[in-house]
N, C-alpha and C positions, 0 to 999 in steps of 0.2 A: 504495500500501500505505499502511496507516494504521500507523504508530507508534506498540509500546504504551505505554503509558503507564508511568515507570520506576517501583517501589516499594521498598520496605525488606521483607521479611520477620525480621521481631523474634521469636526461636524464644527460648524458654524455657525453657530444659530443666530440668524437673522429672522424678523420676523415675517407674518405669512399675511401682507399685506392685498389681503379677499376683494374682487370689486363684486364679488354677490349681494343685492341690493336690499335682499331681505334680510341679510347677518347685523345687528344690532351689533353697535358697539360698549363694550364691558363697561362698568361702571368705573369711577374713581375713586382711589384710596387717598385721603386727605394727609401727607406728613407735616414734618415740621423741618424748616430749611439745616437746624443744627442737627438734625439727627442724619440726615445725610450728606452734609458738607463739611471739609474741614472751616475752621471758625474761622481763620485767616482770608476763605471767601466767601464769610458771611457779606459784607459790609465792604467801601475803601473808598478813598477821597471820594467820587464819582459818583455814586455806588450805593446799594442796596437791592439786597434779596428779601422776595415777600417772605414772611416768615411762614406763609404754605404751598405746597410744593404736592402738585399732582399724580399720582403714582396709575399706570394703566393694569398694574402689574410685574408689567418689566422694564421701563421705563418712567421717568421722571420726566416733570414738567414745569418751569418756573416764571415767573417773574421780577423782568430788574427792573427798580425803580433807581432812572437816572438822572443827572446832572440834562441829559443831552435828551430826555422822555421816556419815557415807556417801554422795555423791549422785552419778548418773549424768549423763551429759549425751550426746545423741546432735545433732553437729553444732555446729560453731562459733558459733551464731547462739545455739544453747542454753547452750552454755557460760557464752557472755558473760550470760545470763540470770540465768545461776545462780551464778557469782560475782557477779553483784549485789546477788541475796538472800541472800548469805551477809552482803554488808556490809551489809543491811536487818537482819536479825537480831541483830549485834555490836553497832547504834545500839539498838535493841529491848532488848538485853540489858543495856546501861551504864544505858539509860535509867531499868529495871525495876526496879533498885537504887537511884534520885533519891529523895530526900525528899520530894520532891515526888509521886511514883507512890507510894511507901507512904505515906505519908497515903490517897490517893486508899481505896487499899488498906483501910489501918485504918476511915473513914469508909464505903467504900460498903456494897455490898448483896450477898449474896453470889455468887460467879461460876457461871453452870450448870455444871452437871454437863459438857458436852459442849460446847466452842467451836469445833470441826473444820468444817467445812465440808461438805456431804452431798452433794457431786460427779459425780453419775454415771458422768465419766470416769475413767479407772483411771489415779493417781497413778504418777508417772515408771519404769519398767520400772530395774529391773538390767542391767548388762551381760551375762550374762549369757543373757537374754532376748532381746536384739537381735537382732530378723531381720535380713538383708539384702540386702532388698528394693532397698534407692535405686537398686542398680548397674542394675536389670533393666529400666531405661528406656534405658537405653544396648542393648539386645539388641533394641530393634525391628526390625524389617527393613524390605526398602525397600517389600516389597508393602504394610504397615503405613504405612509412610512415604505412599504413592501412594491410600490408598483414604482417606487422613485429610486429606490434600491433597484430594481429589474430595466428601469430607465437607464439607468447610471453604466449598469452592463454592458448596456447594450452599443452605449454613447464610447465606450470604451475597446469596443473591437472595429468599430467604425473609425477611432482615432488608430488603431492598426493598421490596419487598411490601407488609411492615407497615409501613415509612417513608411510603408513598405511599397508604397506609389509613388515617394518622393515628395506630398504634399504634405505644403502645412509651416509654420516656422518661415516663411518667408523663400522656401525651395522655386523651383519654376514652375507657373500656373498660378502664383499668388501675386507676381507683381504686378505695379503699377506702376505709369509712368505720373511722373513732378505735372503734370499738363492738368492730368486725370484727378489725382491728388488734390489742385487748388480748386480745380471744376466741383468737385465732391464736396469739399468745406467751405467753400467763398460763400455760400449761401447762411451756414452756420454762424459765421464772422461778423455777419452783418448788426447783429443786434448788440454786441462788443465794442462795434468800432472805435467809440468814446473813448476806450481804454487806449490814451493816449502812452506815447512814452518817458514824458512828464510823470505820468500818471503808476503807472509802474515803478519809476525809479523812489518815488514817493513810496509806495506799497513793500517796497524794497526797505527802505531805509525805515520804516514803521513795524517794518516782519510781519504785514497781516497781506491777506489774499485780497489782491485789484480787485477781483471778480467775487465778493462778497453781494449777500446779497438785503447785507443791513444798510438801506437807503441814506440812514446818516453819515453814516462815517464814508461815503462813497460817495456823496453831496462832499464831505466837508476836505473829503483829500482831493478832489476836483477842484474848488475854489484855489485852493493853495498850486496844485499841479498848473495853474492855467497859467497865474505869473511867473511860473518857472518854467518855461519850455526850454529854456538851453542850460536848467541844469545847477546850475550856480548857487541858490538857496539851499539845494538839498543836499549840494558839496558839504556844505559846513553845518549843516545838520545832524545832532545827535539826540536818539532817545533815550531818557534817562533812565525807566522804570526796566523791570525785568523782562524781557522777549517770552512769550508765550507757544508752542507748537511750532517749534522752523523746523522742518523737515529740507533741510537742504540741499543736496542738488536738485531734489523735487521742484523745488520754491524757487531756485534758480533760475529751472529750464522756465514757468511761470511768469515771472518779473523781467527775463532778458526776451520774450520772442513778443510779438504784436498779435493780436489775435487771431489772424489766417494765418501766420507761421505756429502760432503754436497749435491751433486744428490742421495745419498741412505734418507735424512734427508728429500728433497723435494718429492722424491715418498713417502713417508708415508705421507706427507700431504694430497697429490691428494688424494691416498686409503683414506684417513680419508674422502672427501669429497665423497665419491664416483666415483670418475673416472674412470672409464674402463682401462685397459691395453695400447689398443691402442691410443687412445688419450693419456693416459704418456707417451706415447712413442716417441707418436708425438712431444710433449710441452718439453722432456726432450732431447732426439736424431734429433728433425727435424725441431726445430724452429729456430728463430734470437734473443734472449733471451739467454743471458750468465747466467752461472750460478746465480750470485749477485741476474739480475733481473728477474731473473727467482723466487729466494727469493724473495725477494721484492712482489712480484706480491702475490705469496702462501700466504707468511703470513699474509698477509694485507685478501685477500679473508679467511683468517685463524680462523682471529679475527670475522668476520660472521659467526662463528661458526651457526647454524638453519636457517637462510636467506637460503632462496630456487633459484635458479637460478644460479649459485654460478657455476654450470658445464658449461652452456651454456657461461657466460663472458667470463669461458678462449676459449674455443672453439671459440670466436671471437676474444678473443687476441691474438690466432694462425694465425690471419689474416696479426701480424703486419710482416711486410717484408724487413726494416731497426730497426736500435738502435731507431730513434728518436718514431717512432711510437712503439716501444715496451717499451720506457719510457712514452711516453704517457699512455698505458693502465696503466701501473703500477701507473701512477702517481693518474689515475679515480679507481684504488681499494686502494687505500692509503686515497684517499676524503672519498669513502663512508664507508672504516672500523672507520673513525676519527668520521663522523655522524654519525651512530652507535651506538660508542660507547659512546661519546660523546654529542651529541646532542638528536639524538633520536633515536629508535629500528626502524630497517627496517626488512621489512617481506618475501619480494624476491625481486632478482635482478633483471626487467624484460627485454630481451634483442630479439628485434627485427630484423630487419633486420640491420639497425641502425639509430638511437646511440643506448643508451642503459639507461635504469633504474630504477631505486628500489622505489617501495613502504610500503609506512611507513601506522600508522593507522593516522593522524594527518589534513589532508586537505589538507595541504602547499602543491602549485605546482612547484616545483623545480627544476631549472637547473644549472650543471654544465657544463663549457665550457675549457677546458684543449687547450688553445689558449692564440696566445701573440697578434697579432693585427689583428681583425675580419672588415671588411666590409662588415656590413649588407647588402643583394643586398632584389630583393623586393621577387625573387623563396626564400630566407632564410625564410623570412618573414610566409610568404605563407605554409612554413615548418611549423613555430613553431604556426601558427595558428590552422593549421591539430593537433598539439600534443596538445591544449589547447583542441579542442575537446574530443579528446579520455581521458581526465584526467576528465574531467566532467563529459563526460558519466560514468566513474570509483568512481565519488562521491566525485574528489573533489572542495575544494572553492575556492573563486576570490583571495585568498590571492596569490600571483608567483611572485618569484624571480629570478632571472640568476644572477650567478657567475662567473667572467670570471679571472680564472687567470692572464689576459694582460688584454687588454684595446679596443673600440671595437667605428669607427668614430660618431660624429655626430648627423650624419644620422641616423645611428642605433640607438642611445641613443633613439633618437623619435621613431620608430618603433618599440621600446620594450616598450616605454612608451606607447604608443599607443594600446598594445596588453594587458594593463594593471602589465607590470613587472614592480618588483624595480630592481637597478641594481646596483650588486658590483661589480669594477674593481680590480686589482691585488688582488687578492686573495690569499693568497698561500694554493699551495698543501699538504703542510707538507711532500716533498720528494726534493732531489736535488734540495740545493738551499735552499733562505729564501723564 
């Protein structure tokens, strides 16, 4: 009897954002901000986190009372981004009162009537309009889990055939010319054409996203950038506070390239993974990802060159219906790339109905959950049990671990222990904050 190859199934717990109209959003739980956040995050010079935090069973939802208006944040990852932007707005407010800036205003040409970016994506919503879709992932039943597993197996076989025939990863048959790339992405960049070099230069100085959905920071940075087209003012500007969520080489790509260049860059990455033109067009033009979010996700997948299943992961990433969901997919891609490069090589990203997994060669069964505070129900525990059965069928050993970016409740800890999992909480996903 041939012994099965031990594998690791890495399950990135992403929400199941069902579009079924009859499904009702789950009831929210009310938590205290002091219970879910470090003390030094509760308030700062220009902001205060509302005492009431709502939780849908998986993610936390925050209201930020700032000197520059009220903001909302869906999840702790988005909260850290918003707080960093509040810091950036203060830096810009202070700079706009300096003699250097005021002199530039006096000698500069008239500012355009509207410096705001014409972004197709909707601005961040208020707490009142937040749907509770994140918890729906955990309601996937065992039948769906099995179906997803079977779909993943079929996908693996297709990947093997493509590899044998020389398809994928930028080989013959997958190349697109520069002109074709430009034609595919030019329309997608139109909505971001207002992001000029001076705008990106200031975003780099402040270490923030030039394509942020935060209208307040976008408008403020646009006003300052308008009078600094030569870059002289930015050269002498140095932000004073600590920078959060810096992603190094990926951010440099976003800051350096104009919108069209950035989308052409991302198109090349997609072509290198063997993604067809239809999916490329959908991801670059029809998805809910900003250019920066597209770049983070694609650069993470690029770092997993040779790992099968990247296109299937991308297909699931296209189901993101709002910014928080896009961030969660990007977080999971970054975490998988980090594991692949620093811990153990991954052989395949196995994507079923949901969740998503990856197979390595060492027998450990590892689950990654990008959540804030998950309340593990009996139904969720049953689903985990189904995944254990699949892992054991594929030859996984008894060593099991679950890593949460947030925490679970005491009952959840007991359920996980009963299933044989070692639990690690507040594990950094290496993206959008500490």
